[in-house]
N, C-alpha and C positions, 0 to 999 in steps of 0.2 A: 854139663857134665855135673853131675849132682855130687855132693859131698858128706860123709856121716855126720849126723846133726850132733853138735855141743850141746848135752841136756845140762840144763839149769834147774836147780832142784827149787820148790817153793822155800821161803826164808831168806834166799839169796837176792842179790841186786841186779835190775836190769835197767840199762841206760837209755836214754831218749835225747836226742838231737831237735830241738825246738819245743816251744812252751805254748803252744795255741790249744784252741778246742779241740783238736784231733787227739793232742797228747794228752789233753786232760782224760777224755775218755779211755785212753790207752790206760792211763795209769789206774783208773777205776776198773778194768776189766782186769790189769795185772795184779792188782791189790787182793780181789777177790779169790784169784788161785794163789794169795799167800806169798805173793811176791812182795820186796821194797823197789823201788822205783828211784830214780837221781835224774833229775832235769837238767840238762845244759841249755840256757837261754840266756839272751843277752838283757831281757825284762825281768825287773825284780819281779813283779806283781804278774807275771803271765797267769793265763786260766790253768794250764798244767802245772805249774809251780806252784799254785795255792794248794794241790792236792797232791801234789807229790811226796816222798818221804825225805828228799833232799833236792836243794837245785843249787847248781854252780851257775853264777851268774858272770858270764863272758861271752865274749865273742865266738863264733863257729870256727873261726880258725886258729883261736889261741892255744898253742900248743901245750902249754902249762895246764890249761884248763880241760885238753884232752887227756894229757897224761892223769890227771886227778880222775876223770870220768872212768878211762878204762881202768885204773890202779883199784875201781871201787866196784866196776860191771863188768860181769863175765860175758855180757852179748849187750850190744847197743843197736837201736834202731833209730828210723827217722818219723816225724810228723809232720813235715811238708817237703815239696819235692825240689824245693831249692837250696836245700843245704846243700855247701861247697862239697863239691867231690872230693878235694883236698882233705877233707875232715873225716870222710869215710875211709879213704886212702891210708890216712896218717893212723886212725885208729885199727885198720883190718891186722895188723902184726900183733897188737897187743890184746886184742880179744875177738868175739864173734861179731861181725857186722852184718846186718840184713835188714835191707839188700845191700848189695853190694855196690862199689861206685860204678863199677863196669856197666850194671843195669841202670842205675839211676842216670846216669849220663846220658844214656839215650832217651830219656823220658823228659830230661831238663831242655833239650832243643829240639825244636818241631821239625827242623831240616835232617836232622840224625834220626826222629823218629819216623817220619815220614819214609826215608828210604830203607831204615829197618825193616818196617813193616811190608811195603810192596816189596821188599826183597824175597820174602817168604810167602809172595804169592797171595796175598791178604789186600783186598781192596782198599784205597785210599780216595779221598776227595781229588779231583784233577786240581794241578796247582804247578807253580812255579816259583823259584827261588829267587829272591830278590837280594842281592848284594849288591849292587851298584847301578847307577841310572841308566846304562844300557841295557839292563835285564828288564826294565820297565818299558822301553823304546822296541825292545824285539819280543814283545808280549804277543803269545796269541791269541788274538779276539776272542775264541771261544770261553776262555777264563772270566771275561766280565759278562755280566758284572760279577764282583767277587768281595773276599775280605782278607784284607792286608793284615799280618796276625805279625807281631815281633817273635823271630824265634826262640828266644829265650825269656824267661822271666813275666811270661803272661799269666795270669789268671782272673778268673770271674769276671771276664770279658776286657779285661785290661790289656792294653797293647795291642786292641783289635780297631779297626775300621774299615766300616763299608765304603767299597769305592766302586763306580759303573764306567769309567772312561780311563785312559792311560793319565790323563792331566790330573784327575783326582788323586790315582794311584801315587803317582808323582808327588802332590802335595802332600797325602798320608804318609808318605816315606818319609819326608821332611819333617812332620810333627812328630813321628816317632823316632827322630833324631840319626837317620839314615842306619840303623842298625842293620845287620842281615835279618830277612824275614821271609816269610812264604805269604803268596798270594792265592786262597782258595777259592775255585769257582763256587758261586752261590749255587746250592742245590735246591729242587724241589724235595721237601721232607714230609714224609707221611708222620713221621716221629722221631724223636729223640731217644735212645735208651741207654743203657751201661749194664756193665757186668763186671763182679767182684768176682776174682779168682784167688784164691790162697794156695800158695806152693812152700812145702818145708824144704830142709835142706836135702832131705832124702827123694826128694823128689815126689811125694805123696801131695794130693791137689785135691782142692775141694773147691765149688762155686756155688754161688749164691743165685738163688732165683732172679733173673732178668728185670729192671728196675726201667720205669718208664718217665721221663723226666721232661718239666717244662721250665722254661730260662725268662728271665724277664730283665731287661738291660743287661744281658750277660751274667747274670748271677742266678743259680739254681734256686729256684721258687717252691716247686712242688715234685715231689717223687711219689710215682704210684707203683707199688708191687702186690702182687706179681704185676707185669707190664701187660696193657691189654693189644696184645699183637699174636698173631697164630704161633702154635706150639712149635710149629718146626722151623720159626724165624728164632723163637728162644734158644732153642736147641741149638742153631748153626751158631749164634751169638757166644753162648757159652763155649762151643768147641772152639771157635776161634780166638777168646781170651785165653783159653788152655794152651793153645798152639802159643801164644804171643808170649806167654810166661814160659814156658819151656825153651823156646826159642832164645829167650834172652837168660835162660839159666835163673831164673828170677826167683828168690829166696823172701818171702812175706806175705803181703797183701797189696795185691795190685787191680786197679781199675780200668777198664776198658769200655770207651765211650763209642756207641754207634750211631751213625745217621742211617736211618731204615727209609728206603726208596720206593718206586713203585713194584709191584710185584714181591716186595718183602725183601729185596736186595740189599746188603748191608756194606755199609763204608765205614771204616774206620775213620772216628775224629780225631782223639787223640789219646793216649793211655797217663796213667798219674801212679805213680811209685808209691802207694800209701793207701790206707782207707780214703774213703771218699764218701763226700757229703751226701751224696746219693744213695749210700749204704746205710746210713742211720737208723733208717727201718729197720735194720738188724736187730738192733738192741732191744725192742720190746716185741718183735715180732718173728725172731727165729729162735732155734733151739740154741745155738752159738751167735754171737754176733761178730762182725769183721773185727771187732778191737779183742774178742776173746780169741779169736783165729790168729791174729798179729801177736799176743802175748804168747800161744802155744808155739808158733812157729819161733820167737827169739829165744823162747826156752828149749826148743827141740823136743817139744811134747807132742803127742800125737793131736792129729788135727780134729775138730770138734763137728757136730751134725750142724749143716746149713739149711737144713728143712724149714721152712716157713710155717708155720704154727696158725697165722691168720694175715689174709688180708690188710694191707696199711698205706695209710695215704701221709705222708710227711710234709710238713708246711715249714720254712725256713723263715724265722723271725730275725728281719733287718732292725737296726736302730731307729730307722723310720718311726715303729710303732709308738715309740715314745714322744713323738714331735706331732700329734694330730692335733688340728683345729690351731695350729699357730702358737701352740704352747706345749712346757713338756711335763707331760705327766706319766705314771707308770700304767702300762697294759692291764687290763681287767683278769689279772691271772685267775683269781675266784671263779669268776663266771665262765671263764675257758675251761678248769677243773671241773667243772660241773655237766660238762658234755660226756655222755658216756663213750668209753674208749680212750679218752684222752691222756697221752705220755708226755708231759712238758719236761724239757731239758734246757736249763738255761745255764751259759757258758762262763758265768763268774766274772764277765768284763766290767769294768767298775763305770767306764764312761759309754754310752749311747752313742752312736754317730750314724745319721744316714748313711745307707749303705752296708754298714758294719753288721757281722753275722753275730746276733747276740744269743740264740738259740734256735731250736727247733722243738716243733710238738709234733707227736706221731698222733694218728687216730686208728684206731683198731676197730675191724667190725667182723661179722660174720660172712660177709662177701665185699668186693672191691667197691659195690655200687654204695653198699651201707658206710664201709669207711669215706667213701668220698664223700656222701652226703653229711657226715659229721666233719668232714674238713673244711666242707663248705659253711657250714654253722658257726665254725671256729673263724672261717677266715670272714663271715660277717660282722661277727663279733668284735674282730680286730681291725675292720676296717679295710681290709685288703682284698685284693681281686680273687675272685672263686678258682677252684680248679678247673681245668676243663675237661 
């Protein structure tokens, strides 16, 4: 059920729970529209806090800090999916909260997420819920080999273990501290794709071109947009993403990840209640970015155009780049920026660590093939594996 939009005018304050790189890019988009942004995050030198107009350094459950945020900001959003639902519920009577706690709660728990999606006749991967050892003993053999995933707090491949037998599933469940999990059947994939849908409080909805993703060690490495899939498959993914957002009565930016199987069949992998790493290409390649849309939705303003102006390939830049050849050194940014179509985004994180997302580079071109060739030139320069 949609609700009338609360409109916040430029010059006023928007609030943000979370201080990571997604929040940093949201701040920049909101500020370009004339808004001021206050970030609440427990880390003082967070990427978002460094560019925000103000930051409250406190735990997300700190009621005094939440009161302070609500007294300053007319509307508040989130920058990562594991913001406590309590915080959103606490803020809701005091200011507009987008997305609502009820929507975020579904996406925070793989068990609830799969039940919700399947209840709307949208395909999900064959799976079983694992909450006790008996659930493993009684597993349907067709689900093996599979991937055991913790129901909560998993991201970038964390909380996921590949298993081939019941014994491996038991051992993996012990390694995951015997928390509630989902065991998913390992599927033969043609591709992994994602679709970012944006929905306002009045039900207005836009959707970005479908992106194609390549993961390495559970972390997104490459995004190609538009995805190299049949047009009817892309249109179906957009239709399903819209349907999920509407069913959730979702207000904000939502990413739906899909597996593409044989004959173009789609299976929902997971949903993320926020802008997504695979949507970073929209900053440079689309009329409005996913962060522009997030700011517009939060402020109750009309949504922008999601038209893609140029094909794009995005490379994630991890902290490993700073540790080549056994020593710490700065990556060759000047050489990277000499490649035509290069758009570099660094997140202002002070310490580079292996596996840590430090930035991304988007390569634009007149065709997907040209953007891909430029991205692979960048990959060769940086010493990372080329895009497929």
